[in-house]
MARMI-372740 format. One record per residue (C-alpha): residue number from 1; residue in three letters; y, z, x. Coordinates in nm, 2 decimals, padded with zeros to 4 digits. Example, Ala and Ser with C-alpha at 12.3 -4.5 7.8 and 13.67 -1.06 7.14 Angstrom:
2
  nr rest      v      w      u
   1  ALA -00.45  00.78  01.23
   2  SER -00.11  00.71  01.37
This chain:
80
  nr rest      v      w      u
   1  MET  02.48  01.23  04.03
   2  PRO  02.55  01.53  03.82
   3  ASP  02.35  01.84  03.88
   4  PHE  02.20  01.94  03.54
   5  GLU  02.04  02.26  03.67
   6  SER  02.37  02.43  03.75
   7  PRO  02.51  02.64  03.46
   8  GLU  02.87  02.52  03.51
   9  THR  02.78  02.16  03.43
  10  SER  02.67  02.09  03.08
  11  PHE  02.50  01.77  02.96
  12  LEU  02.79  01.66  02.75
  13  GLU  03.03  01.69  03.04
  14  SER  02.81  01.47  03.25
  15  VAL  02.79  01.19  03.00
  16  PRO  03.09  00.96  02.97
  17  TYR  03.29  01.01  02.66
  18  ASP  03.26  00.65  02.53
  19  ARG  02.89  00.65  02.55
  20  THR  02.86  00.98  02.36
  21  PHE  03.10  00.87  02.09
  22  HIS  02.94  00.53  02.04
  23  ASP  02.59  00.68  02.03
  24  SER  02.71  00.93  01.77
  25  LEU  02.88  00.66  01.57
  26  ALA  02.57  00.44  01.57
  27  TYR  02.35  00.74  01.47
  28  ALA  02.59  00.81  01.18
  29  ARG  02.58  00.45  01.06
  30  ARG  02.20  00.45  01.08
  31  MET  02.18  00.76  00.87
  32  LEU  02.42  00.61  00.61
  33  GLN  02.21  00.30  00.56
  34  PRO  01.95  00.31  00.28
  35  ARG  01.60  00.35  00.39
  36  ILE  01.37  00.05  00.35
  37  VAL  01.08  00.15  00.14
  38  ARG  00.78 -00.08  00.18
  39  GLU  00.53 -00.09 -00.10
  40  SER  00.18 -00.02 -00.02
  41  ALA -00.08 -00.29 -00.06
  42  TRP -00.37 -00.06 -00.12
  43  PRO -00.34 -00.04 -00.51
  44  THR -00.34 -00.42 -00.53
  45  LEU -00.64 -00.45 -00.30
  46  ALA -00.82 -00.18 -00.50
  47  ALA -00.76 -00.36 -00.83
  48  ALA -00.88 -00.69 -00.68
  49  ALA -01.19 -00.53 -00.54
  50  PHE -01.26 -00.36 -00.88
  51  PHE -01.22 -00.70 -01.06
  52  ALA -01.45 -00.87 -00.81
  53  VAL -01.72 -00.61 -00.85
  54  CYS -01.69 -00.63 -01.23
  55  ALA -01.71 -01.01 -01.22
  56  ILE -02.02 -01.01 -01.01
  57  GLY -02.18 -00.75 -01.24
  58  PHE -02.10 -00.96 -01.55
  59  ALA -02.23 -01.28 -01.38
  60  THR -02.55 -01.10 -01.28
  61  ALA -02.60 -00.97 -01.63
  62  ALA -02.54 -01.32 -01.78
  63  VAL -02.80 -01.48 -01.54
  64  LEU -03.06 -01.22 -01.58
  65  ALA -03.03 -01.17 -01.96
  66  PRO -03.30 -01.33 -02.17
  67  PRO -03.20 -01.63 -02.37
  68  VAL -03.07 -01.56 -02.72
  69  THR -03.30 -01.70 -02.99
  70  LEU -03.21 -01.72 -03.35
  71  THR -03.49 -01.69 -03.60
  72  VAL -03.41 -01.79 -03.96
  73  PRO -03.61 -01.59 -04.21
  74  THR -03.83 -01.81 -04.43
  75  ARG -03.92 -01.76 -04.79
  76  ALA -04.27 -01.66 -04.70
  77  ALA -04.16 -01.38 -04.47
  78  ALA -03.93 -01.24 -04.74
  79  ASP -04.21 -01.22 -05.00
  80  VAL -04.42 -00.99 -04.78
């Protein structure tokens, strides 16, 4: 077991050469790979929630609105 506290033994000297080399090579390969960027789902959820609120609002307005009645003016009302 190497003594890491002593100044004459460094950490790199205590680690086998192969392990250090392979770890460095794996690190370099990871750094060269493109990063995977995941898209956020929050904008989609916000748009869906906005659409749902608008749909409920329009449905409420359609149910609570008074019925549309069409009155045709008669000849007698035009003479007045």
